[in-house]
C-alpha positions as CSV (number, residue, x, y, z in Angstrom):
1,M,0.0,0.0,0.0
2,A,2.0,3.0,-1.3
3,L,1.0,5.9,0.9
4,K,2.5,9.3,1.9
5,T,4.1,9.8,5.3
6,P,2.2,12.4,7.3
7,N,3.8,15.0,9.6
8,N,1.6,13.8,12.5
9,Q,1.7,10.3,13.7
10,L,-0.4,8.6,16.3
11,K,0.7,6.4,19.1
12,P,-1.3,3.2,18.8
13,Q,-3.3,2.3,21.9
14,S,-4.4,-1.1,23.1
15,P,-7.3,-2.3,21.0
16,N,-8.9,-3.8,24.1
17,H,-9.8,-0.4,25.6
18,S,-12.0,2.5,24.8
19,F,-10.8,6.0,25.6
20,N,-12.5,9.1,27.0
21,P,-11.5,11.9,24.5
22,S,-11.5,14.4,27.3
23,T,-9.3,12.6,29.8
24,H,-7.5,10.2,27.4
25,Q,-8.1,7.5,30.0
26,P,-9.5,4.0,29.3
27,I,-13.2,3.5,30.1
28,N,-15.0,0.2,30.4
29,Q,-17.7,0.7,27.8
30,P,-17.9,0.2,24.0
31,M,-16.8,2.9,21.7
32,N,-19.3,5.0,19.9
33,I,-17.4,6.6,17.1
34,R,-19.6,8.4,14.6
35,L,-18.9,8.3,10.9
36,F,-19.7,12.0,10.4
37,K,-20.5,14.7,13.0
38,P,-21.0,18.4,12.7
39,S,-18.7,20.5,14.8
40,L,-20.8,23.1,16.5
41,G,-20.2,25.3,19.5
42,E,-21.2,28.4,21.6
43,E,-20.5,30.7,18.6
44,E,-23.2,29.1,16.6
45,L,-25.6,29.3,19.5
46,A,-24.9,33.0,19.9
47,A,-25.5,33.5,16.2
48,I,-28.9,31.8,16.4
49,K,-29.8,33.9,19.5
50,D,-29.0,37.0,17.6
51,A,-31.5,35.9,14.9
52,F,-34.0,35.2,17.6
53,D,-33.4,38.6,19.2
54,R,-34.0,40.3,15.8
55,S,-37.1,38.2,15.3
56,W,-36.0,37.5,11.8
57,V,-35.5,33.8,11.1
58,G,-36.7,33.5,7.5
59,L,-35.2,34.8,4.3
60,G,-33.5,38.0,5.4
61,P,-30.3,40.1,5.7
62,K,-28.2,37.3,7.1
63,V,-28.7,35.2,4.0
64,E,-27.3,38.0,1.8
65,E,-24.4,38.5,4.3
66,F,-23.6,34.8,4.0
67,E,-23.9,34.9,0.2
68,N,-21.5,37.8,0.0
69,A,-19.0,36.1,2.4
70,W,-19.2,32.8,0.5
71,A,-18.6,34.6,-2.9
72,K,-15.5,36.3,-1.4
73,F,-14.2,33.0,0.1
74,I,-14.6,31.1,-3.2
75,G,-13.6,34.0,-5.3
76,C,-16.6,34.2,-7.6
77,K,-18.8,37.1,-8.7
78,I,-22.1,36.0,-7.2
79,A,-23.4,33.4,-4.8
80,V,-27.0,32.5,-4.0
81,G,-28.0,30.5,-0.9
82,V,-30.6,27.7,-1.1
83,N,-31.9,25.1,1.3
84,S,-29.8,22.2,-0.1
85,A,-27.3,21.2,-2.7
86,T,-30.1,19.2,-4.3
87,A,-32.0,22.5,-4.8
88,A,-28.8,24.1,-6.1
89,L,-28.3,21.4,-8.8
90,H,-32.0,21.6,-9.8
91,L,-31.8,25.4,-10.2
92,A,-28.4,25.3,-11.9
93,L,-29.8,23.2,-14.7
94,A,-33.0,25.3,-14.8
95,C,-30.9,28.4,-15.4
96,F,-30.1,27.2,-18.9
97,G,-33.7,26.4,-19.9
98,F,-32.7,23.2,-21.8
99,P,-35.4,21.7,-24.1
100,E,-37.2,18.7,-22.5
101,G,-35.6,15.4,-23.4
102,K,-32.0,16.6,-23.9
103,K,-29.3,14.6,-22.2
104,V,-27.0,15.4,-19.2
105,L,-23.8,13.5,-18.6
106,V,-23.5,12.5,-14.9
107,P,-21.3,10.0,-13.0
108,S,-22.9,6.8,-11.8
109,L,-20.9,6.9,-8.6
110,T,-22.6,9.8,-6.8
111,F,-25.4,10.7,-4.5
112,S,-28.9,10.5,-6.0
113,S,-29.3,14.3,-6.1
114,T,-26.9,14.7,-9.0
115,A,-29.1,12.6,-11.3
116,S,-32.4,13.5,-9.7
117,A,-31.8,17.1,-10.6
118,V,-31.7,16.0,-14.2
119,L,-35.0,14.3,-13.9
120,Y,-36.5,17.4,-12.2
121,N,-35.7,19.4,-15.3
122,R,-37.3,16.7,-17.6
123,L,-33.9,15.8,-19.0
124,I,-32.3,12.4,-19.5
125,P,-29.3,11.3,-17.3
126,V,-26.5,9.6,-19.2
127,F,-24.4,7.7,-16.6
128,I,-20.7,7.7,-16.9
129,D,-18.3,5.2,-15.4
130,S,-15.7,5.9,-12.7
131,D,-12.0,6.3,-13.1
132,R,-10.7,3.2,-11.4
133,V,-8.1,5.0,-9.4
134,T,-9.7,8.4,-8.4
135,L,-13.3,7.2,-8.7
136,G,-14.1,10.5,-10.4
137,I,-15.8,10.7,-13.7
138,N,-14.1,8.6,-16.4
139,L,-13.0,10.9,-19.2
140,E,-12.7,8.1,-21.7
141,D,-16.2,6.8,-21.0
142,L,-17.4,10.5,-21.1
143,E,-16.1,10.8,-24.6
144,K,-17.6,7.5,-25.6
145,K,-21.1,8.3,-24.3
146,Y,-21.4,11.8,-25.6
147,D,-23.7,12.5,-28.5
148,K,-25.3,15.5,-30.1
149,D,-28.3,15.5,-27.8
150,C,-26.1,16.1,-24.7
151,V,-26.4,19.7,-23.4
152,A,-24.4,19.6,-20.1
153,V,-22.0,17.6,-17.9
154,I,-22.0,17.5,-14.1
155,P,-18.6,16.4,-12.7
156,V,-18.6,15.4,-9.1
157,H,-15.5,16.0,-7.0
158,Y,-16.0,12.6,-5.3
159,A,-15.0,12.6,-1.6
160,G,-13.4,16.0,-2.3
161,H,-10.8,14.7,-4.8
162,P,-10.8,17.0,-7.9
163,V,-11.9,15.9,-11.3
164,P,-9.2,17.0,-13.8
165,M,-11.1,20.2,-14.7
166,D,-8.2,21.5,-16.9
167,I,-9.0,18.6,-19.3
168,L,-12.8,18.3,-18.8
169,V,-13.7,22.0,-19.3
170,P,-11.9,22.5,-22.7
171,W,-13.5,19.3,-23.9
172,A,-16.9,20.4,-22.8
173,R,-16.5,23.9,-24.4
174,E,-15.5,22.2,-27.7
175,K,-18.7,20.2,-27.6
176,G,-20.9,23.1,-26.6
177,L,-21.7,21.6,-23.2
178,K,-22.5,23.6,-20.1
179,V,-20.5,22.5,-17.0
180,I,-22.1,22.3,-13.5
181,E,-19.7,21.4,-10.8
182,D,-21.1,19.2,-7.9
183,C,-18.9,20.3,-5.0
184,A,-21.0,18.7,-2.3
185,H,-17.9,16.9,-0.9
186,T,-15.5,19.9,-0.8
187,A,-15.6,23.4,0.5
188,G,-12.6,25.5,-0.1
189,G,-10.8,23.0,-2.4
190,I,-8.3,24.4,-4.9
191,F,-7.2,22.6,-8.1
192,K,-4.3,24.1,-10.0
193,G,-4.6,27.4,-8.4
194,K,-8.4,27.8,-9.0
195,A,-11.2,27.2,-6.6
196,L,-13.4,24.2,-7.2
197,G,-16.8,25.4,-8.1
198,T,-15.4,28.2,-10.3
199,W,-14.1,26.0,-13.2
200,G,-17.4,25.5,-14.8
201,D,-20.5,27.7,-15.5
202,I,-22.1,27.0,-12.1
203,G,-20.8,25.4,-8.9
204,C,-23.0,23.8,-6.3
205,F,-22.1,23.3,-2.6
206,S,-23.7,21.4,0.3
207,F,-24.0,22.5,3.9
208,E,-25.8,19.4,5.0
209,E,-24.9,18.2,8.5
210,K,-22.3,15.7,7.3
211,K,-20.4,18.0,5.0
212,C,-17.2,20.0,5.4
213,M,-19.2,22.7,7.2
214,T,-22.9,22.9,8.0
215,T,-25.9,25.2,8.3
216,G,-28.0,22.2,9.5
217,D,-29.2,21.8,5.9
218,G,-28.4,24.2,3.1
219,G,-26.6,24.8,-0.1
220,M,-25.0,27.5,-2.3
221,M,-24.7,28.0,-6.0
222,V,-22.0,30.2,-7.5
223,T,-21.0,31.6,-10.9
224,N,-18.8,34.1,-12.5
225,N,-21.5,34.9,-15.1
226,P,-24.1,37.0,-13.2
227,D,-26.4,36.9,-16.3
228,L,-27.0,33.2,-15.5
229,F,-28.4,34.1,-12.1
230,K,-30.8,36.8,-13.3
231,N,-33.8,34.8,-12.2
232,V,-32.3,32.5,-9.6
233,K,-33.4,34.5,-6.6
234,A,-37.0,34.4,-7.9
235,M,-36.7,30.7,-8.8
236,R,-35.6,29.8,-5.2
237,W,-38.5,31.7,-3.6
238,V,-41.7,30.7,-5.3
239,G,-41.1,33.1,-8.2
240,I,-40.6,36.3,-6.1
241,D,-37.5,38.4,-6.4
242,K,-37.9,41.3,-3.9
243,D,-34.6,42.7,-5.2
244,N,-36.2,43.4,-8.5
245,W,-39.7,44.7,-7.5
246,K,-38.8,48.3,-8.2
247,T,-38.4,47.4,-11.9
248,A,-42.2,47.3,-12.2
249,Q,-42.4,51.1,-12.8
250,K,-46.0,51.2,-13.9
251,Y,-47.0,49.9,-10.5
252,T,-44.7,51.9,-8.3
253,E,-43.9,55.2,-9.9
254,A,-47.3,56.7,-8.9
255,N,-46.9,56.0,-5.2
256,H,-43.4,54.6,-4.6
257,D,-43.6,54.4,-0.8
258,A,-47.0,52.8,-0.6
259,M,-46.1,50.1,-3.0
260,H,-43.3,48.6,-0.9
261,W,-45.3,45.4,-0.6
262,F,-45.6,44.8,-4.3
263,Y,-44.0,41.8,-6.1
264,E,-44.4,40.3,-9.5
265,L,-44.3,36.7,-10.7
266,N,-42.4,36.3,-14.0
267,V,-40.8,32.8,-13.6
268,L,-41.8,29.5,-12.1
269,G,-40.3,29.3,-8.6
270,Y,-39.8,26.8,-5.9
271,K,-39.6,27.0,-2.1
272,Y,-35.8,26.5,-2.0
273,N,-34.7,29.6,-0.1
274,M,-32.1,29.6,2.7
275,N,-33.2,31.3,5.9
276,D,-31.5,33.6,8.4
277,L,-31.1,30.9,11.0
278,A,-29.1,28.7,8.6
279,A,-27.2,31.7,7.3
280,S,-26.3,32.8,10.8
281,I,-24.8,29.3,11.5
282,G,-23.1,29.4,8.1
283,L,-21.3,32.6,8.8
284,V,-19.8,31.1,12.0
285,Q,-19.0,27.8,10.3
286,L,-17.3,29.6,7.4
287,S,-14.9,31.3,9.8
288,K,-14.0,27.9,11.2
289,L,-13.8,26.1,7.9
290,P,-10.0,26.5,7.3
291,G,-9.5,24.9,10.7
292,F,-11.9,22.1,10.0
293,N,-10.2,21.3,6.7
294,K,-6.8,21.3,8.4
295,K,-8.0,18.9,11.1
296,R,-9.5,16.5,8.4
297,S,-6.2,16.6,6.6
298,I,-4.3,15.6,9.7
299,I,-6.7,12.8,10.4
300,I,-6.4,11.4,6.9
301,S,-2.6,11.6,7.0
302,N,-2.7,9.6,10.3
303,Y,-5.0,7.0,8.8
304,L,-2.7,6.6,5.8
305,K,0.4,6.2,7.9
306,G,-1.3,3.9,10.4
307,L,-2.7,1.6,7.7
308,E,0.2,1.5,5.3
309,S,1.4,-1.9,6.5
310,V,-2.0,-3.6,6.0
311,Q,-1.6,-5.4,2.6
312,E,-5.3,-6.4,2.4
313,I,-6.5,-2.8,2.0
314,T,-5.9,0.1,-0.4
315,P,-6.9,3.7,0.0
316,L,-10.4,4.5,-1.4
317,L,-8.6,7.0,-3.8
318,P,-5.2,8.7,-4.1
319,F,-5.7,11.0,-1.1
320,E,-3.5,14.2,-1.1
321,P,-4.5,15.8,2.2
322,E,-1.7,18.3,1.9
323,N,-3.3,19.6,-1.3
324,F,-7.0,19.0,-1.3
325,T,-10.0,19.1,1.1
326,Y,-11.9,15.9,1.7
327,Q,-15.3,15.2,3.3
328,I,-14.9,11.4,3.0
329,F,-12.1,9.1,3.9
330,G,-12.2,5.4,3.1
331,I,-10.5,2.2,2.1
332,R,-11.1,-0.7,-0.4
333,T,-11.0,-4.3,0.6
334,T,-12.5,-7.5,-0.7
335,S,-13.5,-8.3,2.9
336,R,-15.7,-5.3,3.0
337,D,-18.8,-6.7,4.7
338,R,-16.9,-8.7,7.3
339,L,-14.7,-5.8,8.2
340,M,-17.7,-3.5,8.5
341,I,-19.4,-5.9,10.9
342,H,-16.2,-6.3,12.9
343,L,-15.9,-2.5,13.3
344,K,-19.6,-2.1,14.1
345,R,-19.1,-4.6,17.0
346,K,-16.3,-2.4,18.3
347,G,-18.5,0.7,18.2
348,V,-17.1,2.2,15.0
349,S,-19.6,3.5,12.4
350,T,-18.8,2.9,8.8
351,G,-20.5,3.5,5.4
352,C,-20.3,2.9,1.7
353,H,-20.3,5.8,-0.7
354,Y,-22.1,4.9,-2.9
355,T,-24.1,2.2,-4.6
356,P,-23.8,3.2,-8.3
357,L,-27.0,4.8,-9.6
358,T,-27.1,2.4,-12.5
359,L,-28.0,-0.3,-9.9
360,Q,-30.8,1.8,-8.4
361,P,-34.4,0.9,-9.5
362,L,-35.3,4.6,-9.9
363,F,-32.9,4.8,-12.8
364,K,-33.5,1.4,-14.4
365,N,-34.9,3.1,-17.6
366,F,-31.7,5.0,-18.1
367,F,-29.2,2.2,-18.1
368,Y,-25.7,2.8,-19.3
369,P,-23.0,0.2,-18.5
370,C,-20.6,1.4,-15.8
371,P,-18.6,-1.8,-15.1
372,I,-15.8,-0.1,-13.1
373,A,-18.1,1.6,-10.6
374,E,-20.2,-1.5,-10.3
375,E,-17.2,-3.7,-9.6
376,E,-15.3,-1.4,-7.2
377,Y,-18.2,-0.2,-5.0
378,C,-18.4,-3.7,-3.4
379,K,-15.0,-3.0,-1.8
380,F,-15.7,0.5,-0.4
381,I,-15.7,1.3,3.3
382,S,-16.0,4.9,4.5
383,L,-14.3,5.4,7.9
384,P,-15.0,8.1,10.5
385,L,-13.9,11.6,9.5
386,H,-14.9,14.8,11.2
387,P,-13.1,17.6,13.0
388,D,-14.1,16.4,16.5
389,L,-12.6,12.9,15.9
390,A,-10.1,12.3,18.7
391,E,-6.6,11.0,18.1
392,E,-7.3,8.1,20.4
393,E,-10.4,7.2,18.3
394,V,-8.4,7.2,15.1
395,A,-5.7,5.0,16.7
396,F,-8.4,2.6,18.0
397,I,-9.9,2.3,14.5
398,I,-6.4,1.6,13.0
399,E,-5.7,-1.0,15.5
400,E,-9.0,-2.8,15.0
401,I,-8.4,-2.9,11.3
402,K,-5.0,-4.4,11.9
403,N,-6.4,-6.9,14.3
404,F,-9.1,-8.1,11.8
405,K,-8.5,-11.5,10.3
406,F,-8.7,-10.8,6.6
407,G,-8.0,-14.3,5.4
408,E,-10.8,-16.1,7.3
């Protein structure tokens, strides 16, 4: 298992004990190590209290403040907050007004939202296989499955590892395809000096509780082409864009002050808006995000170092924690199910990200062969990764994997 040596190493502890993260002392009870966990504190509570004190918890000024802060952080011209990355993906495709029945190229190895957003827009998902090493979208299969009815491609930065956007974007431009980046697994990731989410036409981020940072639930869409977002604020809030109400001059010019309540419906909208409660949490989480990402990188480095001698496993993908930001850490092994049961018995939560969408009944009418994803996912184990994960817990997980009898 060829892995990089981290700067931080853990001292392995006895696998027969659990440890109290506060006291670092053994305790006589099973571990309860969560797979993912939001890192929240007093600062987030204070931000929520401020929203309570203002009695403004819906779509309000904190949403705009968070949008501006996120745009500055990512380095884009405009950001719009929504209630989920699923909503962001739906609206991102809707921005282009593609004719019904056109095709969108999406990876098979992704969460359902990536492809569901295609169906929401009455478009056809074309499933692309995975790169065997990185598990990102397979560029050769992408080329093979493209045809003249394709209008867009949605690359997913799986686990946080970048798709080679320097290759994909020029290819898409040559074909006349729009590029929507699914950045649900990364927040603050940089690829070749450019922020992930800004390589394509629109980038979509997730702030769901398991992600790199959270607002409880929430999402953000970004672009460097403001014209694309001319209707997005209306589309996210049942067709109403209060920022634009003054443009209806025939209603307001006669009595400007009295018509402050007026709004106009010009586009079909959805109830996808972010609210001030979520945005208040998001502003605090954004200030903590660099620290969260650094802690995840240290944990991944320790996993890689601690597991490098275990010949029966390989890393889920070629992790580069010194370069990229990851939401998921995992391994591959042909003993997946047995090892997951072993870890569960020791109080360690695990997961599998993901069952390829080509194997899901919902998408059975859109079958495209994706043999690599369908072969490899049977080996996936996601291991605990979050900023509050204690060193002793990581050491315990490593020791339990080492103690597992792979050959039996």
